[in-house]
N, C-alpha and C positions, 0 to 999 in steps of 0.2 A: 136274798134280796135288799136292794138299795131304797133307801125313801130320802126325801129332802127336810130337810131344819133349820128352820130359824130361831136365833138365838139374839136376845140383846145384854152385848155389855157397855158398863159405863166403869171409867178408866180415871183415877183422880188423876190430879197435873203432874206429868212427868214418869208416870206407873209406867212397870218393864214388867212384862210376860217374857220372858223365854222360850218357851213353847205351851202353844193353846193344848195341842194335844195331833198323832201324827191322823188330822183328818187328809185323805186320799183328795176329794176338792172344793176347793173356799170358794166364796166371795163376802169381802168382807166392803160395805158403803161407810162410811162416813159419815156419821147425823150431823153432830157438830164435834166444833172441837177438831184437833189435827192429831194426826198417830204415824206412826213408818211403820209399814206392816210387813214381813217376811222382807226389811231392804226397801222398801219403795215406802217411797213419801205419799202420803193423803191428803190434800185437806177436807173440810168441809166439804159433801156432795161430791164428792167422789169415790172408786170402786176400785178392785182386781182382783183378777181373777191368783188364787197362787192354793200349791199340790204339798201335802204330806204337813212335813212340820212347821209351825208357825209363829214367827215370836211378832208380840208389839207392842211397841215404844211410844207412851202418848205422848202430847203435846204439852206446851206450857201452860193450855187451859181447861189438862183433860182431855177426854174421847169420849161420845158415846159411838159407839159401833154396831151395827147392824149386822150381824155373820151369816149366810146362809152357807148349807155343808151338804154334801150327797153324799153318801156315807151308806157298809153298809146294816140293818136296818137292828141287829146283835151288837155292832161297837159303843160302849159305854157314852154316857152321855156329854156333850164338854162341855162340860159345866167347868170356866177359870175359878179356882180357888184360891187367885191370888191375895193378899192382904192390900185389902182397900178397891179390890173390883169384887163390883154389882154384873153379877151374870145371870142371864135366866132363859131359858127355855122357852119361845113363844108360842109355837107348833111346829109340829114334824108329821108327815102325811107319806102312804105308798102311791107312786103313782099306778095307777090303777090300771091304763090306756095302754102303757110300755110294760115290758115283761123286762128289769133292770136287774139285768144276771151279769156275770163277768164275761171280759172283752166285747159286750158291746158298746158301741160309741154314741154318743149322743151329746147334742148343742146343749151348753149348761151356762144362761145369757141370763143377766140383770141389765133390763132396760125401766126408762120412768116414761106413765104418760104424766102431760103435761097439762095440767089448767080444760081437764073433761067436762063437760056439763051436758044437763038434760039426760038422754037415754041410748044405751047400745042399739037397742034390740032386737030380739032372738039372735045370739048368735054362738057360736065353740070356737077352739083353737084347734091346732095343731099341737099342741102341748097342753102341760100340768105346770102349776104351781104355786106356792107362797106368793101372796100378794099383802105390803107393806102401806100403812098411809104413813102420807108426807103430810099434808094440809087442804081440809076441806071435810065435804064426805061424802059415802056413797053407799047404795045394797044393792048387794047381789042375789038376787033370787035365780031358782035352779026347781025343776019339775023330779030332777032324780039324783042332782048334786048339791053341793050345801048352799044354805044360805047362810045372809053376812049383813052387819050395818057396820062401818068405819065413822067413824064422826071424830077421832082426836088421834096428835101424828103419835105411830108406834103402835096403833091400831092393825091387826093382822086377818087373813082370810087365804079360805084354799079355791080355788079354781080348778076343776076337776075337767080338760081339755074339751073331749069330747062329750060331756054333758052339756045340753044347750043352757044359756042362763040370758038373765037381762039383768044389764047393770044401771041404776037409777041416782040420778044424783037430786037434792031436792032443788027446788025451785027460785034463784035466784044466786047459788051458790056453784063453787067446783071444787073441780079434785084433782090435784097432784099424787099420784103415785109410786111407790117399784114392784118391779115382778120378776119372782127369782122362778126360772120358768125351766124345765129338761124338755128341749123340744129333737126333732131326727137333723140329726147334721146337716142336710142340704139347706135348712133355712137360716146360715150364718151369712149370707146375703140378704135377706131380708130385714123386712123394719116389721110393721105393724102384720099382725100374723093370722087378725080376725076374719072369719067365713059365717056371713048374715047366715041365717036359716030364710026368709022371708023378705030378702033385701033391708039395706039399710032404710032409718025411718027417715018421714020426710026433711028434709034439709039436711040429709044427712049425719053421722057421729059429727061431734065438735068438740074438738082441744086445740089448745094450740101448741102443742109440738108431740113428739118422742124423743127419743133420745134414750142411745146405747152408751149403757155404765162403762158392763166387762161381760166377755163371753169365750168360752174356749168349747171348742171340741172333743172331749173328755173321751177314754176308753176306759169302762168301769176294771179293777182287780182288785 
């Protein structure tokens, strides 16, 4: 059984980690600073998909990296033990709506919802994932799924796509957040994937933008 994990890693200036561990599928997002991951330079707010062994070199100002992994649940935790690096697991979840088994193919995606405000109304998604707040506030409420409230950068929550929920931002505030998701591969060409249960709220769902950061159709092995 494969599942999703999210780690927050903080690297001091110019730190070098030659191999985090052989995680089959990883997406790294640089929240602060800069880093070179697997030979690919990433500036602040950039992300990339990586396979198997992964090296990370922090930039001259260090780096705060948020790392999503799609791994076998029996794999050891990918906590980085290098000197000076702070690494912690923020969330790990089984995706209940899919059977994540070897040889199955999925879209592993990281995207961003920018400047969301108001409420989504009751909705679901064709895939599940771990969200992470960049800025603002959001409250997620579901009768069957998980409930959560995020109000500061780095706060995390999980949305099981098949369980309808309502996401709400406090009046006068906006929310920008990341979504590390597992979706059917045919959604690689789609942007927003929300399905509204009773139609969108009056005036529609309000957000300033959507941004694809990294995605890859993967075969689990």
